[in-house]
C-alpha angles and dihedrals in degrees: 000000000000112000107195135035091255092054088050092052091048091050090049092049093048093050102048122084094238120087114219124212135199121240090256093050090049093048091052094048093051094038090240134128121256091245090057090051089051091050090052090049091049094046092050098244095113119048121222142191114225114215094201137352095274097010141101122312128220127205117218107238088225087064089064090062093054116106113259124217105233119235117237108275102167116098115258110250113238121225113252114237 
């Protein structure tokens, strides 16, 4: 029987069908930087599971397979004076 909250979280994560990744693992799989992963978490485009109120986060592997709405990358045209 798990004795601590951390043990209970590990047990839950190991018995669910979804695999959970750290920010570093997700960044590596997507070939993105960790700050980019955090930005996607903060803007809501990447769902997370929080392990505690102020603790580590994990990203469901299935979330990496979701389509991502691309940010605007083309330069903004300036108005001609």
